[in-house]
PQR file with spaces between the fields and no chain letter, atoms N, CA, C, O and H, PARSE charges and radii, in Angstrom:
ATOM       1  N    MET     1      85.494  -10.105 -104.688 -0.4000 1.5000
ATOM       2  CA   MET     1      85.091  -10.713 -103.444 -0.0000 2.0000
ATOM       3  C    MET     1      86.314  -11.369 -102.807  0.5500 1.7000
ATOM       4  O    MET     1      86.865  -12.325 -103.353 -0.5500 1.4000
ATOM       5  N    ALA     2      86.723  -10.873 -101.690 -0.4000 1.5000
ATOM       6  CA   ALA     2      87.898  -11.384 -101.005 -0.0000 2.0000
ATOM       7  C    ALA     2      87.494  -12.482 -100.026  0.5500 1.7000
ATOM       8  O    ALA     2      86.480  -12.395  -99.334 -0.5500 1.4000
ATOM       9  H    ALA     2      86.276  -10.097 -101.246  0.4000 1.0000
ATOM      10  N    VAL     3      88.312  -13.498 -100.000 -0.4000 1.5000
ATOM      11  CA   VAL     3      88.080  -14.603  -99.074 -0.0000 2.0000
ATOM      12  C    VAL     3      88.899  -14.350  -97.819  0.5500 1.7000
ATOM      13  O    VAL     3      90.113  -14.154  -97.879 -0.5500 1.4000
ATOM      14  H    VAL     3      89.136  -13.569 -100.563  0.4000 1.0000
ATOM      15  N    GLU     4      88.219  -14.356  -96.689 -0.4000 1.5000
ATOM      16  CA   GLU     4      88.902  -14.122  -95.423 -0.0000 2.0000
ATOM      17  C    GLU     4      89.551  -15.413  -94.956  0.5500 1.7000
ATOM      18  O    GLU     4      88.903  -16.458  -94.895 -0.5500 1.4000
ATOM      19  H    GLU     4      87.233  -14.515  -96.640  0.4000 1.0000
ATOM      20  N    LYS     5      90.826  -15.335  -94.629 -0.4000 1.5000
ATOM      21  CA   LYS     5      91.543  -16.517  -94.174 -0.0000 2.0000
ATOM      22  C    LYS     5      91.301  -16.712  -92.683  0.5500 1.7000
ATOM      23  O    LYS     5      91.301  -15.757  -91.907 -0.5500 1.4000
ATOM      24  H    LYS     5      91.352  -14.486  -94.679  0.4000 1.0000
ATOM      25  N    ILE     6      91.100  -17.952  -92.305 -0.4000 1.5000
ATOM      26  CA   ILE     6      90.879  -18.300  -90.909 -0.0000 2.0000
ATOM      27  C    ILE     6      92.147  -18.969  -90.388  0.5500 1.7000
ATOM      28  O    ILE     6      92.629  -19.930  -90.986 -0.5500 1.4000
ATOM      29  H    ILE     6      91.100  -18.728  -92.935  0.4000 1.0000
ATOM      30  N    PRO     7      92.682  -18.476  -89.297 -0.5600 1.5000
ATOM      31  CA   PRO     7      93.868  -19.135  -88.730  0.2800 2.0000
ATOM      32  C    PRO     7      93.562  -20.596  -88.379  0.5500 1.7000
ATOM      33  O    PRO     7      92.446  -20.934  -87.983 -0.5500 1.4000
ATOM      34  N    SER     8      94.558  -21.435  -88.529 -0.4000 1.5000
ATOM      35  CA   SER     8      94.353  -22.866  -88.294 -0.0000 2.0000
ATOM      36  C    SER     8      93.946  -23.156  -86.854  0.5500 1.7000
ATOM      37  O    SER     8      93.251  -24.141  -86.602 -0.5500 1.4000
ATOM      38  H    SER     8      95.465  -21.160  -88.850  0.4000 1.0000
ATOM      39  N    GLU     9      94.360  -22.327  -85.910 -0.4000 1.5000
ATOM      40  CA   GLU     9      93.966  -22.547  -84.517 -0.0000 2.0000
ATOM      41  C    GLU     9      92.459  -22.392  -84.343  0.5500 1.7000
ATOM      42  O    GLU     9      91.853  -23.120  -83.556 -0.5500 1.4000
ATOM      43  H    GLU     9      94.924  -21.527  -86.115  0.4000 1.0000
ATOM      44  N    ASP    10      91.850  -21.460  -85.059 -0.4000 1.5000
ATOM      45  CA   ASP    10      90.399  -21.286  -84.974 -0.0000 2.0000
ATOM      46  C    ASP    10      89.664  -22.513  -85.502  0.5500 1.7000
ATOM      47  O    ASP    10      88.650  -22.925  -84.940 -0.5500 1.4000
ATOM      48  H    ASP    10      92.342  -20.869  -85.698  0.4000 1.0000
ATOM      49  N    ILE    11      90.177  -23.091  -86.579 -0.4000 1.5000
ATOM      50  CA   ILE    11      89.548  -24.288  -87.152 -0.0000 2.0000
ATOM      51  C    ILE    11      89.629  -25.444  -86.152  0.5500 1.7000
ATOM      52  O    ILE    11      88.648  -26.159  -85.950 -0.5500 1.4000
ATOM      53  H    ILE    11      91.001  -22.756  -87.036  0.4000 1.0000
ATOM      54  N    VAL    12      90.771  -25.623  -85.539 -0.4000 1.5000
ATOM      55  CA   VAL    12      90.959  -26.701  -84.566 -0.0000 2.0000
ATOM      56  C    VAL    12      90.052  -26.485  -83.360  0.5500 1.7000
ATOM      57  O    VAL    12      89.451  -27.439  -82.866 -0.5500 1.4000
ATOM      58  H    VAL    12      91.568  -25.042  -85.704  0.4000 1.0000
ATOM      59  N    ASN    13      89.942  -25.245  -82.879 -0.4000 1.5000
ATOM      60  CA   ASN    13      89.092  -24.954  -81.728 -0.0000 2.0000
ATOM      61  C    ASN    13      87.621  -25.199  -82.051  0.5500 1.7000
ATOM      62  O    ASN    13      86.885  -25.715  -81.210 -0.5500 1.4000
ATOM      63  H    ASN    13      90.430  -24.470  -83.281  0.4000 1.0000
ATOM      64  N    LYS    14      87.182  -24.837  -83.256 -0.4000 1.5000
ATOM      65  CA   LYS    14      85.784  -25.068  -83.638 -0.0000 2.0000
ATOM      66  C    LYS    14      85.493  -26.563  -83.739  0.5500 1.7000
ATOM      67  O    LYS    14      84.432  -27.025  -83.320 -0.5500 1.4000
ATOM      68  H    LYS    14      87.779  -24.418  -83.939  0.4000 1.0000
ATOM      69  N    LYS    15      86.452  -27.321  -84.301 -0.4000 1.5000
ATOM      70  CA   LYS    15      86.257  -28.767  -84.404 -0.0000 2.0000
ATOM      71  C    LYS    15      86.199  -29.405  -83.019  0.5500 1.7000
ATOM      72  O    LYS    15      85.380  -30.292  -82.783 -0.5500 1.4000
ATOM      73  H    LYS    15      87.314  -26.945  -84.640  0.4000 1.0000
ATOM      74  N    ALA    16      87.050  -28.968  -82.114 -0.4000 1.5000
ATOM      75  CA   ALA    16      87.037  -29.497  -80.750 -0.0000 2.0000
ATOM      76  C    ALA    16      85.720  -29.147  -80.060  0.5500 1.7000
ATOM      77  O    ALA    16      85.184  -29.945  -79.291 -0.5500 1.4000
ATOM      78  H    ALA    16      87.716  -28.248  -82.306  0.4000 1.0000
ATOM      79  N    SER    17      85.208  -27.958  -80.337 -0.4000 1.5000
ATOM      80  CA   SER    17      83.942  -27.543  -79.743 -0.0000 2.0000
ATOM      81  C    SER    17      82.788  -28.406  -80.247  0.5500 1.7000
ATOM      82  O    SER    17      81.921  -28.811  -79.473 -0.5500 1.4000
ATOM      83  H    SER    17      85.643  -27.310  -80.961  0.4000 1.0000
ATOM      84  N    VAL    18      82.785  -28.683  -81.553 -0.4000 1.5000
ATOM      85  CA   VAL    18      81.728  -29.528  -82.124 -0.0000 2.0000
ATOM      86  C    VAL    18      81.834  -30.948  -81.575  0.5500 1.7000
ATOM      87  O    VAL    18      80.823  -31.571  -81.251 -0.5500 1.4000
ATOM      88  H    VAL    18      83.490  -28.353  -82.182  0.4000 1.0000
ATOM      89  N    ASP    19      83.050  -31.452  -81.473 -0.4000 1.5000
ATOM      90  CA   ASP    19      83.244  -32.798  -80.912 -0.0000 2.0000
ATOM      91  C    ASP    19      82.747  -32.874  -79.469  0.5500 1.7000
ATOM      92  O    ASP    19      82.085  -33.838  -79.084 -0.5500 1.4000
ATOM      93  H    ASP    19      83.872  -30.946  -81.736  0.4000 1.0000
ATOM      94  N    THR    20      83.067  -31.863  -78.685 -0.4000 1.5000
ATOM      95  CA   THR    20      82.620  -31.826  -77.291 -0.0000 2.0000
ATOM      96  C    THR    20      81.105  -31.756  -77.205  0.5500 1.7000
ATOM      97  O    THR    20      80.490  -32.445  -76.391 -0.5500 1.4000
ATOM      98  H    THR    20      83.605  -31.080  -78.998  0.4000 1.0000
ATOM      99  N    ASN    21      80.502  -30.920  -78.049 -0.4000 1.5000
ATOM     100  CA   ASN    21      79.044  -30.799  -78.056 -0.0000 2.0000
ATOM     101  C    ASN    21      78.384  -32.111  -78.473  0.5500 1.7000
ATOM     102  O    ASN    21      77.380  -32.516  -77.887 -0.5500 1.4000
ATOM     103  H    ASN    21      81.001  -30.360  -78.710  0.4000 1.0000
ATOM     104  N    PHE    22      78.946  -32.774  -79.485 -0.4000 1.5000
ATOM     105  CA   PHE    22      78.389  -34.043  -79.940 -0.0000 2.0000
ATOM     106  C    PHE    22      78.501  -35.106  -78.858  0.5500 1.7000
ATOM     107  O    PHE    22      77.560  -35.870  -78.644 -0.5500 1.4000
ATOM     108  H    PHE    22      79.762  -32.445  -79.961  0.4000 1.0000
ATOM     109  N    ASP    23      79.630  -35.165  -78.177 -0.4000 1.5000
ATOM     110  CA   ASP    23      79.807  -36.126  -77.083 -0.0000 2.0000
ATOM     111  C    ASP    23      78.802  -35.875  -75.964  0.5500 1.7000
ATOM     112  O    ASP    23      78.216  -36.811  -75.419 -0.5500 1.4000
ATOM     113  H    ASP    23      80.395  -34.544  -78.350  0.4000 1.0000
ATOM     114  N    GLN    24      78.612  -34.603  -75.632 -0.4000 1.5000
ATOM     115  CA   GLN    24      77.670  -34.257  -74.567 -0.0000 2.0000
ATOM     116  C    GLN    24      76.239  -34.614  -74.969  0.5500 1.7000
ATOM     117  O    GLN    24      75.477  -35.131  -74.152 -0.5500 1.4000
ATOM     118  H    GLN    24      79.088  -33.844  -76.075  0.4000 1.0000
ATOM     119  N    ALA    25      75.874  -34.344  -76.215 -0.4000 1.5000
ATOM     120  CA   ALA    25      74.523  -34.654  -76.685 -0.0000 2.0000
ATOM     121  C    ALA    25      74.283  -36.166  -76.727  0.5500 1.7000
ATOM     122  O    ALA    25      73.196  -36.635  -76.389 -0.5500 1.4000
ATOM     123  H    ALA    25      76.493  -33.925  -76.879  0.4000 1.0000
ATOM     124  N    THR    26      75.292  -36.917  -77.140 -0.4000 1.5000
ATOM     125  CA   THR    26      75.159  -38.378  -77.203 -0.0000 2.0000
ATOM     126  C    THR    26      75.023  -38.975  -75.802  0.5500 1.7000
ATOM     127  O    THR    26      74.187  -39.849  -75.574 -0.5500 1.4000
ATOM     128  H    THR    26      76.175  -36.535  -77.415  0.4000 1.0000
ATOM     129  N    ALA    27      75.836  -38.508  -74.879 -0.4000 1.5000
ATOM     130  CA   ALA    27      75.744  -38.999  -73.500 -0.0000 2.0000
ATOM     131  C    ALA    27      74.383  -38.651  -72.901  0.5500 1.7000
ATOM     132  O    ALA    27      73.781  -39.463  -72.197 -0.5500 1.4000
ATOM     133  H    ALA    27      76.516  -37.798  -75.063  0.4000 1.0000
ATOM     134  N    ASN    28      73.908  -37.455  -73.181 -0.4000 1.5000
ATOM     135  CA   ASN    28      72.604  -37.011  -72.707 -0.0000 2.0000
ATOM     136  C    ASN    28      71.495  -37.909  -73.266  0.5500 1.7000
ATOM     137  O    ASN    28      70.566  -38.281  -72.550 -0.5500 1.4000
ATOM     138  H    ASN    28      74.397  -36.795  -73.752  0.4000 1.0000
ATOM     139  N    LEU    29      71.605  -38.253  -74.561 -0.4000 1.5000
ATOM     140  CA   LEU    29      70.620  -39.136  -75.189 -0.0000 2.0000
ATOM     141  C    LEU    29      70.593  -40.504  -74.515  0.5500 1.7000
ATOM     142  O    LEU    29      69.521  -41.030  -74.215 -0.5500 1.4000
ATOM     143  H    LEU    29      72.360  -37.951  -75.143  0.4000 1.0000
ATOM     144  N    LEU    30      71.755  -41.071  -74.279 -0.4000 1.5000
ATOM     145  CA   LEU    30      71.807  -42.402  -73.667 -0.0000 2.0000
ATOM     146  C    LEU    30      71.231  -42.402  -72.256  0.5500 1.7000
ATOM     147  O    LEU    30      70.512  -43.325  -71.871 -0.5500 1.4000
ATOM     148  H    LEU    30      72.625  -40.643  -74.523  0.4000 1.0000
ATOM     149  N    VAL    31      71.548  -41.371  -71.492 -0.4000 1.5000
ATOM     150  CA   VAL    31      71.057  -41.306  -70.110 -0.0000 2.0000
ATOM     151  C    VAL    31      69.543  -41.115  -70.087  0.5500 1.7000
ATOM     152  O    VAL    31      68.838  -41.826  -69.371 -0.5500 1.4000
ATOM     153  H    VAL    31      72.131  -40.621  -71.804  0.4000 1.0000
ATOM     154  N    LYS    32      69.044  -40.166  -70.860 -0.4000 1.5000
ATOM     155  CA   LYS    32      67.607  -39.861  -70.801 -0.0000 2.0000
ATOM     156  C    LYS    32      66.764  -40.969  -71.426  0.5500 1.7000
ATOM     157  O    LYS    32      65.678  -41.266  -70.927 -0.5500 1.4000
ATOM     158  H    LYS    32      69.617  -39.588  -71.441  0.4000 1.0000
ATOM     159  N    ALA    33      67.240  -41.581  -72.501 -0.4000 1.5000
ATOM     160  CA   ALA    33      66.500  -42.695  -73.092 -0.0000 2.0000
ATOM     161  C    ALA    33      66.504  -43.895  -72.147  0.5500 1.7000
ATOM     162  O    ALA    33      65.491  -44.580  -72.007 -0.5500 1.4000
ATOM     163  H    ALA    33      68.122  -41.340  -72.905  0.4000 1.0000
ATOM     164  N    GLY    34      67.639  -44.148  -71.503 -0.4000 1.5000
ATOM     165  CA   GLY    34      67.713  -45.253  -70.545 -0.0000 2.0000
ATOM     166  C    GLY    34      66.825  -45.024  -69.334  0.5500 1.7000
ATOM     167  O    GLY    34      66.178  -45.947  -68.840 -0.5500 1.4000
ATOM     168  H    GLY    34      68.461  -43.591  -71.617  0.4000 1.0000
ATOM     169  N    LEU    35      66.803  -43.795  -68.865 -0.4000 1.5000
ATOM     170  CA   LEU    35      65.929  -43.465  -67.737 -0.0000 2.0000
ATOM     171  C    LEU    35      64.466  -43.612  -68.124  0.5500 1.7000
ATOM     172  O    LEU    35      63.663  -44.139  -67.353 -0.5500 1.4000
ATOM     173  H    LEU    35      67.329  -43.045  -69.266  0.4000 1.0000
ATOM     174  N    GLY    36      64.120  -43.147  -69.317 -0.4000 1.5000
ATOM     175  CA   GLY    36      62.745  -43.297  -69.799 -0.0000 2.0000
ATOM     176  C    GLY    36      62.364  -44.758  -69.961  0.5500 1.7000
ATOM     177  O    GLY    36      61.250  -45.157  -69.620 -0.5500 1.4000
ATOM     178  H    GLY    36      64.772  -42.719  -69.943  0.4000 1.0000
ATOM     179  N    LEU    37      63.290  -45.558  -70.482 -0.4000 1.5000
ATOM     180  CA   LEU    37      63.041  -46.994  -70.620 -0.0000 2.0000
ATOM     181  C    LEU    37      62.810  -47.632  -69.254  0.5500 1.7000
ATOM     182  O    LEU    37      61.894  -48.439  -69.089 -0.5500 1.4000
ATOM     183  H    LEU    37      64.195  -45.235  -70.759  0.4000 1.0000
ATOM     184  N    SER    38      63.627  -47.277  -68.289 -0.4000 1.5000
ATOM     185  CA   SER    38      63.485  -47.834  -66.933 -0.0000 2.0000
ATOM     186  C    SER    38      62.142  -47.453  -66.309  0.5500 1.7000
ATOM     187  O    SER    38      61.452  -48.299  -65.742 -0.5500 1.4000
ATOM     188  H    SER    38      64.370  -46.622  -68.422  0.4000 1.0000
ATOM     189  N    ILE    39      61.785  -46.198  -66.417 -0.4000 1.5000
ATOM     190  CA   ILE    39      60.499  -45.758  -65.874 -0.0000 2.0000
ATOM     191  C    ILE    39      59.351  -46.464  -66.587  0.5500 1.7000
ATOM     192  O    ILE    39      58.372  -46.856  -65.953 -0.5500 1.4000
ATOM     193  H    ILE    39      62.345  -45.510  -66.878  0.4000 1.0000
ATOM     194  N    GLY    40      59.469  -46.626  -67.904 -0.4000 1.5000
ATOM     195  CA   GLY    40      58.430  -47.312  -68.664 -0.0000 2.0000
ATOM     196  C    GLY    40      58.265  -48.767  -68.261  0.5500 1.7000
ATOM     197  O    GLY    40      57.144  -49.264  -68.160 -0.5500 1.4000
ATOM     198  H    GLY    40      60.265  -46.308  -68.419  0.4000 1.0000
ATOM     199  N    VAL    41      59.378  -49.449  -68.032 -0.4000 1.5000
ATOM     200  CA   VAL    41      59.303  -50.859  -67.622 -0.0000 2.0000
ATOM     201  C    VAL    41      58.655  -50.984  -66.247  0.5500 1.7000
ATOM     202  O    VAL    41      57.808  -51.852  -66.032 -0.5500 1.4000
ATOM     203  H    VAL    41      60.289  -49.045  -68.114  0.4000 1.0000
ATOM     204  N    VAL    42      59.050  -50.122  -65.324 -0.4000 1.5000
ATOM     205  CA   VAL    42      58.468  -50.172  -63.977 -0.0000 2.0000
ATOM     206  C    VAL    42      56.983  -49.828  -64.022  0.5500 1.7000
ATOM     207  O    VAL    42      56.169  -50.497  -63.386 -0.5500 1.4000
ATOM     208  H    VAL    42      59.737  -49.418  -65.499  0.4000 1.0000
ATOM     209  N    ALA    43      56.630  -48.790  -64.770 -0.4000 1.5000
ATOM     210  CA   ALA    43      55.220  -48.407  -64.876 -0.0000 2.0000
ATOM     211  C    ALA    43      54.410  -49.508  -65.546  0.5500 1.7000
ATOM     212  O    ALA    43      53.281  -49.788  -65.142 -0.5500 1.4000
ATOM     213  H    ALA    43      57.291  -48.246  -65.287  0.4000 1.0000
ATOM     214  N    SER    44      54.982  -50.127  -66.562 -0.4000 1.5000
ATOM     215  CA   SER    44      54.288  -51.207  -67.253 -0.0000 2.0000
ATOM     216  C    SER    44      54.049  -52.396  -66.328  0.5500 1.7000
ATOM     217  O    SER    44      52.968  -52.985  -66.321 -0.5500 1.4000
ATOM     218  H    SER    44      55.898  -49.899  -66.890  0.4000 1.0000
ATOM     219  N    ALA    45      55.063  -52.737  -65.555 -0.4000 1.5000
ATOM     220  CA   ALA    45      54.951  -53.903  -64.680 -0.0000 2.0000
ATOM     221  C    ALA    45      54.005  -53.647  -63.503  0.5500 1.7000
ATOM     222  O    ALA    45      53.245  -54.534  -63.115 -0.5500 1.4000
ATOM     223  H    ALA    45      55.941  -52.259  -65.561  0.4000 1.0000
ATOM     224  N    LEU    46      54.051  -52.445  -62.939 -0.4000 1.5000
ATOM     225  CA   LEU    46      53.278  -52.177  -61.724 -0.0000 2.0000
ATOM     226  C    LEU    46      51.869  -51.635  -61.987  0.5500 1.7000
ATOM     227  O    LEU    46      50.935  -51.952  -61.251 -0.5500 1.4000
ATOM     228  H    LEU    46      54.668  -51.725  -63.254  0.4000 1.0000
ATOM     229  N    LEU    47      51.718  -50.833  -63.018 -0.4000 1.5000
ATOM     230  CA   LEU    47      50.458  -50.111  -63.183 -0.0000 2.0000
ATOM     231  C    LEU    47      49.603  -50.538  -64.377  0.5500 1.7000
ATOM     232  O    LEU    47      48.379  -50.426  -64.325 -0.5500 1.4000
ATOM     233  H    LEU    47      52.477  -50.575  -63.616  0.4000 1.0000
ATOM     234  N    PHE    48      50.224  -51.022  -65.443 -0.4000 1.5000
ATOM     235  CA   PHE    48      49.482  -51.196  -66.692 -0.0000 2.0000
ATOM     236  C    PHE    48      49.433  -52.631  -67.202  0.5500 1.7000
ATOM     237  O    PHE    48      49.335  -52.848  -68.410 -0.5500 1.4000
ATOM     238  H    PHE    48      51.219  -51.113  -65.486  0.4000 1.0000
ATOM     239  N    LYS    49      49.499  -53.592  -66.331 -0.4000 1.5000
ATOM     240  CA   LYS    49      49.345  -55.013  -66.664 -0.0000 2.0000
ATOM     241  C    LYS    49      50.264  -55.469  -67.794  0.5500 1.7000
ATOM     242  O    LYS    49      49.860  -56.197  -68.701 -0.5500 1.4000
ATOM     243  H    LYS    49      49.579  -53.416  -65.350  0.4000 1.0000
ATOM     244  N    ARG    50      51.518  -55.015  -67.707 -0.4000 1.5000
ATOM     245  CA   ARG    50      52.571  -55.416  -68.639 -0.0000 2.0000
ATOM     246  C    ARG    50      52.261  -55.105  -70.095  0.5500 1.7000
ATOM     247  O    ARG    50      52.532  -55.915  -70.981 -0.5500 1.4000
ATOM     248  H    ARG    50      51.847  -54.424  -66.971  0.4000 1.0000
ATOM     249  N    ARG    51      51.704  -53.952  -70.333 -0.4000 1.5000
ATOM     250  CA   ARG    51      51.476  -53.482  -71.699 -0.0000 2.0000
ATOM     251  C    ARG    51      52.764  -52.868  -72.249  0.5500 1.7000
ATOM     252  O    ARG    51      53.667  -52.531  -71.483 -0.5500 1.4000
ATOM     253  H    ARG    51      51.484  -53.294  -69.613  0.4000 1.0000
ATOM     254  N    MET    52      52.849  -52.722  -73.558 -0.4000 1.5000
ATOM     255  CA   MET    52      54.052  -52.194  -74.185 -0.0000 2.0000
ATOM     256  C    MET    52      54.043  -50.669  -74.295  0.5500 1.7000
ATOM     257  O    MET    52      55.108  -50.056  -74.360 -0.5500 1.4000
ATOM     258  H    MET    52      52.115  -52.995  -74.180  0.4000 1.0000
ATOM     259  N    TRP    53      52.877  -50.055  -74.318 -0.4000 1.5000
ATOM     260  CA   TRP    53      52.829  -48.615  -74.593 -0.0000 2.0000
ATOM     261  C    TRP    53      53.509  -47.742  -73.547  0.5500 1.7000
ATOM     262  O    TRP    53      54.059  -46.707  -73.925 -0.5500 1.4000
ATOM     263  H    TRP    53      52.012  -50.553  -74.266  0.4000 1.0000
ATOM     264  N    PRO    54      53.515  -48.085  -72.243 -0.5600 1.5000
ATOM     265  CA   PRO    54      54.246  -47.212  -71.311  0.2800 2.0000
ATOM     266  C    PRO    54      55.758  -47.204  -71.566  0.5500 1.7000
ATOM     267  O    PRO    54      56.415  -46.176  -71.403 -0.5500 1.4000
ATOM     268  N    VAL    55      56.296  -48.344  -71.963 -0.4000 1.5000
ATOM     269  CA   VAL    55      57.726  -48.425  -72.267 -0.0000 2.0000
ATOM     270  C    VAL    55      58.039  -47.536  -73.467  0.5500 1.7000
ATOM     271  O    VAL    55      58.997  -46.764  -73.443 -0.5500 1.4000
ATOM     272  H    VAL    55      55.762  -49.179  -72.096  0.4000 1.0000
ATOM     273  N    THR    56      57.234  -47.647  -74.506 -0.4000 1.5000
ATOM     274  CA   THR    56      57.431  -46.840  -75.707 -0.0000 2.0000
ATOM     275  C    THR    56      57.246  -45.357  -75.416  0.5500 1.7000
ATOM     276  O    THR    56      58.031  -44.528  -75.876 -0.5500 1.4000
ATOM     277  H    THR    56      56.455  -48.274  -74.526  0.4000 1.0000
ATOM     278  N    PHE    57      56.221  -45.026  -74.660 -0.4000 1.5000
ATOM     279  CA   PHE    57      55.927  -43.627  -74.351 -0.0000 2.0000
ATOM     280  C    PHE    57      57.063  -42.973  -73.568  0.5500 1.7000
ATOM     281  O    PHE    57      57.541  -41.902  -73.941 -0.5500 1.4000
ATOM     282  H    PHE    57      55.583  -45.700  -74.286  0.4000 1.0000
ATOM     283  N    PHE    58      57.492  -43.615  -72.485 -0.4000 1.5000
ATOM     284  CA   PHE    58      58.514  -43.005  -71.640 -0.0000 2.0000
ATOM     285  C    PHE    58      59.889  -42.987  -72.319  0.5500 1.7000
ATOM     286  O    PHE    58      60.669  -42.061  -72.103 -0.5500 1.4000
ATOM     287  H    PHE    58      57.103  -44.485  -72.182  0.4000 1.0000
ATOM     288  N    THR    59      60.190  -44.001  -73.135 -0.4000 1.5000
ATOM     289  CA   THR    59      61.437  -43.970  -73.897 -0.0000 2.0000
ATOM     290  C    THR    59      61.404  -42.829  -74.910  0.5500 1.7000
ATOM     291  O    THR    59      62.388  -42.110  -75.077 -0.5500 1.4000
ATOM     292  H    THR    59      59.555  -44.754  -73.310  0.4000 1.0000
ATOM     293  N    GLY    60      60.280  -42.670  -75.576 -0.4000 1.5000
ATOM     294  CA   GLY    60      60.134  -41.560  -76.529 -0.0000 2.0000
ATOM     295  C    GLY    60      60.214  -40.206  -75.852  0.5500 1.7000
ATOM     296  O    GLY    60      60.777  -39.264  -76.409 -0.5500 1.4000
ATOM     297  H    GLY    60      59.480  -43.255  -75.441  0.4000 1.0000
ATOM     298  N    ALA    61      59.660  -40.102  -74.668 -0.4000 1.5000
ATOM     299  CA   ALA    61      59.744  -38.841  -73.924 -0.0000 2.0000
ATOM     300  C    ALA    61      61.200  -38.537  -73.556  0.5500 1.7000
ATOM     301  O    ALA    61      61.628  -37.385  -73.618 -0.5500 1.4000
ATOM     302  H    ALA    61      59.202  -40.867  -74.216  0.4000 1.0000
ATOM     303  N    GLY    62      61.952  -39.559  -73.177 -0.4000 1.5000
ATOM     304  CA   GLY    62      63.371  -39.371  -72.871 -0.0000 2.0000
ATOM     305  C    GLY    62      64.174  -38.947  -74.089  0.5500 1.7000
ATOM     306  O    GLY    62      65.033  -38.070  -74.001 -0.5500 1.4000
ATOM     307  H    GLY    62      61.605  -40.495  -73.126  0.4000 1.0000
ATOM     308  N    VAL    63      63.891  -39.575  -75.229 -0.4000 1.5000
ATOM     309  CA   VAL    63      64.578  -39.206  -76.472 -0.0000 2.0000
ATOM     310  C    VAL    63      64.198  -37.781  -76.877  0.5500 1.7000
ATOM     311  O    VAL    63      65.050  -37.019  -77.336 -0.5500 1.4000
ATOM     312  H    VAL    63      63.193  -40.287  -75.301  0.4000 1.0000
ATOM     313  N    GLY    64      62.943  -37.423  -76.711 -0.4000 1.5000
ATOM     314  CA   GLY    64      62.502  -36.072  -77.044 -0.0000 2.0000
ATOM     315  C    GLY    64      63.166  -35.023  -76.167  0.5500 1.7000
ATOM     316  O    GLY    64      63.553  -33.960  -76.651 -0.5500 1.4000
ATOM     317  H    GLY    64      62.251  -38.042  -76.339  0.4000 1.0000
ATOM     318  N    ALA    65      63.296  -35.312  -74.901 -0.4000 1.5000
ATOM     319  CA   ALA    65      63.971  -34.387  -73.995 -0.0000 2.0000
ATOM     320  C    ALA    65      65.452  -34.252  -74.362  0.5500 1.7000
ATOM     321  O    ALA    65      66.014  -33.158  -74.314 -0.5500 1.4000
ATOM     322  H    ALA    65      62.981  -36.176  -74.507  0.4000 1.0000
ATOM     323  N    ALA    66      66.068  -35.362  -74.724 -0.4000 1.5000
ATOM     324  CA   ALA    66      67.477  -35.322  -75.127 -0.0000 2.0000
ATOM     325  C    ALA    66      67.642  -34.550  -76.433  0.5500 1.7000
ATOM     326  O    ALA    66      68.629  -33.837  -76.608 -0.5500 1.4000
ATOM     327  H    ALA    66      65.612  -36.251  -74.763  0.4000 1.0000
ATOM     328  N    TYR    67      66.693  -34.685  -77.341 -0.4000 1.5000
ATOM     329  CA   TYR    67      66.745  -33.942  -78.609 -0.0000 2.0000
ATOM     330  C    TYR    67      66.634  -32.439  -78.360  0.5500 1.7000
ATOM     331  O    TYR    67      67.356  -31.649  -78.969 -0.5500 1.4000
ATOM     332  H    TYR    67      65.891  -35.265  -77.198  0.4000 1.0000
ATOM     333  N    ALA    68      65.742  -32.054  -77.477 -0.4000 1.5000
ATOM     334  CA   ALA    68      65.587  -30.633  -77.143 -0.0000 2.0000
ATOM     335  C    ALA    68      66.869  -30.093  -76.500  0.5500 1.7000
ATOM     336  O    ALA    68      67.289  -28.975  -76.797 -0.5500 1.4000
ATOM     337  H    ALA    68      65.156  -32.696  -76.982  0.4000 1.0000
ATOM     338  N    ASP    69      67.481  -30.877  -75.630 -0.4000 1.5000
ATOM     339  CA   ASP    69      68.737  -30.451  -75.014 -0.0000 2.0000
ATOM     340  C    ASP    69      69.862  -30.362  -76.047  0.5500 1.7000
ATOM     341  O    ASP    69      70.701  -29.464  -75.977 -0.5500 1.4000
ATOM     342  H    ASP    69      67.139  -31.785  -75.388  0.4000 1.0000
ATOM     343  N    ALA    70      69.878  -31.295  -77.007 -0.4000 1.5000
ATOM     344  CA   ALA    70      70.907  -31.260  -78.056 -0.0000 2.0000
ATOM     345  C    ALA    70      70.757  -29.999  -78.912  0.5500 1.7000
ATOM     346  O    ALA    70      71.755  -29.388  -79.295 -0.5500 1.4000
ATOM     347  H    ALA    70      69.196  -32.024  -77.064  0.4000 1.0000
ATOM     348  N    GLN    71      69.540  -29.618  -79.206 -0.4000 1.5000
ATOM     349  CA   GLN    71      69.333  -28.368  -79.954 -0.0000 2.0000
ATOM     350  C    GLN    71      69.876  -27.187  -79.165  0.5500 1.7000
ATOM     351  O    GLN    71      70.532  -26.312  -79.729 -0.5500 1.4000
ATOM     352  H    GLN    71      68.729  -30.114  -78.895  0.4000 1.0000
ATOM     353  N    ARG    72      69.610  -27.156  -77.873 -0.4000 1.5000
ATOM     354  CA   ARG    72      70.101  -26.072  -77.029 -0.0000 2.0000
ATOM     355  C    ARG    72      71.628  -26.081  -76.974  0.5500 1.7000
ATOM     356  O    ARG    72      72.259  -25.025  -77.012 -0.5500 1.4000
ATOM     357  H    ARG    72      69.076  -27.867  -77.415  0.4000 1.0000
ATOM     358  N    ILE    73      72.217  -27.265  -76.884 -0.4000 1.5000
ATOM     359  CA   ILE    73      73.682  -27.375  -76.814 -0.0000 2.0000
ATOM     360  C    ILE    73      74.323  -26.854  -78.099  0.5500 1.7000
ATOM     361  O    ILE    73      75.296  -26.102  -78.039 -0.5500 1.4000
ATOM     362  H    ILE    73      71.705  -28.123  -76.853  0.4000 1.0000
ATOM     363  N    PHE    74      73.790  -27.244  -79.261 -0.4000 1.5000
ATOM     364  CA   PHE    74      74.409  -26.856  -80.518 -0.0000 2.0000
ATOM     365  C    PHE    74      74.107  -25.422  -80.905  0.5500 1.7000
ATOM     366  O    PHE    74      74.855  -24.831  -81.684 -0.5500 1.4000
ATOM     367  H    PHE    74      73.000  -27.855  -79.309  0.4000 1.0000
ATOM     368  N    ASP    75      73.041  -24.849  -80.391 -0.4000 1.5000
ATOM     369  CA   ASP    75      72.724  -23.441  -80.690 -0.0000 2.0000
ATOM     370  C    ASP    75      73.576  -22.471  -79.898  0.5500 1.7000
ATOM     371  O    ASP    75      73.752  -21.323  -80.307 -0.5500 1.4000
ATOM     372  H    ASP    75      72.433  -25.329  -79.759  0.4000 1.0000
ATOM     373  N    SER    76      74.105  -22.913  -78.773 -0.4000 1.5000
ATOM     374  CA   SER    76      74.901  -21.995  -77.947 -0.0000 2.0000
ATOM     375  C    SER    76      76.342  -21.935  -78.406  0.5500 1.7000
ATOM     376  O    SER    76      77.147  -21.211  -77.820 -0.5500 1.4000
ATOM     377  H    SER    76      73.962  -23.845  -78.440  0.4000 1.0000
């Protein structure tokens, strides 16, 4: 069984690609979770008599959307 050697440039390019993907996924998570939190706070204050569940629901929806996007980013 022969081991195929990978040029060092390929290793560096793959690492840079993973770093870029991770940065993009993290930024996406922060934006979507923050947006969900904001929508939840506004909905809670205006529509639901200051209950906690709209904040939790919309923040979770933002995190879920960011997770789905992260899967798409890392699969490509």
